C-alpha positions in Angstrom: -26.3 3.3 -4.8 -27.7 6.8 -5.1 -26.9 8.3 -8.5 -25.6 11.5 -6.8 -23.2 9.7 -4.5 -19.7 11.1 -4.3 -17.1 8.4 -5.3 -13.6 8.8 -4.0 -10.5 6.8 -5.2 -7.5 7.1 -2.9 -4.0 5.9 -4.0 -1.5 5.2 -1.3 2.1 4.1 -2.0 4.2 2.6 0.9 7.9 3.1 1.3 10.0 0.0 0.5 10.0 -2.2 3.6 6.9 -0.4 5.1 4.2 -2.4 3.1 3.1 -4.6 6.0 3.0 -1.7 8.6 1.1 0.5 6.1 -1.4 -2.3 5.5 -1.9 -2.9 9.2 -2.4 0.8 9.9 -4.8 1.3 7.0 -6.9 -1.7 8.1 -7.5 0.1 11.4 -9.4 2.8 9.4 -12.0 0.3 8.0 -14.4 -0.3 10.9 -14.6 3.3 12.3 -15.0 4.7 8.8 -17.7 2.3 7.8 -19.7 3.4 10.8 -19.5 7.1 9.9 -22.6 9.0 8.8 -22.8 9.2 5.0 -20.4 6.3 4.3 -22.0 4.0 1.7 -18.9 1.9 1.2 -15.2 2.1 2.2 -13.2 -0.7 0.5 -9.4 -1.2 0.7 -7.5 -3.0 -2.0 -3.8 -4.0 -2.4 -2.2 -4.2 -5.8 -1.3 -7.7 -7.0 1.6 -6.4 -9.1 2.9 -3.9 -6.5 2.3 -4.8 -2.9 3.3 -1.3 -1.9 0.3 0.2 -3.6 -3.0 0.4 -1.8 -6.2 1.8 -3.3 -9.4 2.8 -1.5 -12.8 2.8 -3.3 -15.2 4.9 -1.3 -18.8 6.2 -1.8 -20.2 9.0 0.3 -23.7 10.6 0.3 -22.3 14.1 0.2 -19.3 16.4 0.1 -20.1 17.3 3.7 -19.9 13.7 4.9 -16.5 13.3 3.1 -15.2 16.5 4.7 -16.3 15.2 8.2 -14.5 11.9 7.4 -11.3 13.7 6.5 -11.4 15.5 9.9 -12.3 12.4 12.0 -9.8 11.5 14.7 -8.8 8.2 13.1 -8.1 9.8 9.7 -6.2 12.7 11.3 -4.1 10.1 13.3 -3.4 8.2 10.1 -2.1 11.3 8.3 0.4 11.9 11.2 2.1 8.7 10.1 2.4 9.3 6.4 5.8 10.9 6.4 7.2 7.7 8.0 5.3 5.2 6.0 4.6 6.6 2.5 6.9 6.9 -0.5 4.7 9.7 -2.0 1.8 11.9 -1.0 -1.7 10.4 -0.8 -3.6 10.9 -4.0 -7.3 11.6 -3.6 -9.6 11.7 -6.7 -13.2 12.7 -6.2 -15.7 11.6 -8.9 -19.4 11.4 -9.8 -20.9 8.4 -11.5 -21.7 9.2 -15.1 -23.9 6.2 -15.9 
């Protein structure tokens, strides 16, 4: 992993009763995102304690690649669904590896 990679942690909380639909829709993002230029990894996790909570751990080669990802057709289509599926806004945290 390049030391200057941009790490992104995304927290997504589904509405009650929308957990399975949210999971299914999020899984559709995996393959196209992993094929994007600059994507080093794009890993989806579901909380053991709270099945409504999904967390993505991502690494990108640059801010520009992340910006292109956020404007990609599959991500834009996902965000259209968020009002229906999510209990709260998507939280995106951008980080750089310290050590």
